[in-house]
C-alpha positions as CSV (number, residue, x, y, z in Angstrom):
1,M,177.1,70.8,233.3
2,L,175.3,72.9,230.1
3,I,175.6,69.4,228.0
4,P,173.2,67.9,230.5
5,A,170.9,70.6,230.2
6,L,170.0,71.0,227.1
7,H,169.8,67.1,226.6
8,C,167.2,67.4,228.9
9,L,165.2,70.1,227.5
10,C,165.4,68.4,224.3
11,A,164.3,65.3,225.4
12,A,161.3,66.7,227.2
13,G,160.0,69.0,224.6
14,S,159.8,66.1,221.8
15,R,157.5,63.7,223.7
16,A,156.0,65.8,226.9
17,H,154.2,68.7,224.9
18,R,152.6,66.5,222.3
19,P,148.9,65.5,223.3
20,E,148.4,61.9,223.0
21,G,145.8,61.6,220.9
22,N,144.0,58.3,219.1
23,G,146.1,59.0,215.8
24,L,142.9,60.4,213.8
25,G,145.2,63.9,213.4
26,P,145.8,62.1,209.8
27,I,142.4,61.0,209.1
28,R,141.1,64.5,209.7
29,I,143.6,66.4,208.1
30,A,143.2,64.3,204.4
31,A,139.0,63.8,205.1
32,K,139.4,68.0,205.1
33,R,141.7,67.9,202.3
34,L,139.8,65.7,200.0
35,L,136.3,67.9,200.9
36,G,138.1,70.7,200.3
37,A,139.0,68.9,196.5
38,I,134.9,68.1,195.3
39,P,134.9,72.1,194.9
40,S,137.7,72.0,192.2
41,L,136.9,68.5,190.6
42,A,133.1,70.0,190.1
43,G,134.5,73.0,188.8
44,V,137.1,71.1,186.3
45,V,133.9,68.9,185.3
46,V,132.1,72.0,184.6
47,V,134.1,73.8,182.4
48,T,135.8,70.6,180.2
49,F,131.7,70.1,179.5
50,L,130.9,73.8,178.6
51,L,134.4,73.8,176.6
52,S,134.0,70.7,174.8
53,H,130.0,72.5,173.9
54,A,131.9,75.9,172.6
55,L,134.5,73.9,170.1
56,P,133.7,74.7,166.4
57,G,132.0,71.9,164.2
58,D,129.7,69.1,164.9
59,P,131.1,66.0,166.7
60,A,127.9,63.9,165.1
61,V,129.3,64.9,161.7
62,L,132.8,64.0,163.3
63,F,131.8,60.9,164.3
64,A,129.4,60.2,161.2
65,G,132.1,60.6,158.4
66,P,132.2,62.7,155.7
67,A,130.3,60.7,153.5
68,A,127.5,60.5,155.9
69,N,123.9,61.7,154.9
70,A,121.3,64.2,157.0
71,D,120.2,60.9,158.4
72,S,123.2,59.1,159.6
73,V,124.0,62.7,161.0
74,A,120.7,62.9,163.0
75,Q,121.5,58.8,164.1
76,V,124.6,59.8,165.4
77,R,123.5,63.2,167.4
78,A,120.4,61.3,168.5
79,H,122.9,58.4,170.4
80,L,125.3,60.6,171.8
81,G,122.5,62.7,172.7
82,L,123.1,66.0,171.7
83,D,119.6,66.1,170.5
84,R,118.6,66.9,174.2
85,S,119.3,70.2,176.3
86,L,123.0,71.2,178.0
87,P,121.7,70.4,181.1
88,V,120.0,67.1,180.4
89,Q,123.1,66.3,178.5
90,F,125.3,67.2,181.6
91,L,123.8,65.4,184.1
92,G,123.7,62.3,181.8
93,R,127.3,62.9,181.3
94,V,127.9,63.3,184.9
95,F,125.8,60.4,186.5
96,A,125.4,57.8,183.0
97,P,128.7,58.2,181.4
98,K,129.7,56.4,178.1
99,T,133.1,55.4,176.4
100,L,132.9,56.4,173.2
101,S,134.3,55.7,169.9
102,P,134.0,56.3,166.1
103,R,133.3,52.5,165.9
104,S,130.9,52.6,168.7
105,V,128.6,54.8,167.6
106,C,129.1,54.3,163.9
107,A,127.5,50.6,164.4
108,G,124.1,51.5,165.4
109,V,124.0,54.0,162.0
110,T,122.8,52.2,159.0
């Protein structure tokens, strides 16, 4: 008599107490997690941008090469957007990102 009573409790507890829904529970959880990830992602983007500007050295000199003159470095700096203010550079990198390589940068330098 004890075993059938436990079976009824287990069967009743597994299905009877669950609210019947339309299946949006997992979608809501996923949406909340995605919305919660946005501030973290924004923080990573800002910190990465600021750290890239805090590194020693000039990226324009690196891309132009060791034999480049001042005019070539200025052209590379303009091509990379390093002659603009930090907020303008940040917005340009976030909303209009470019894939840069030394070949693509130096191809336009004469």
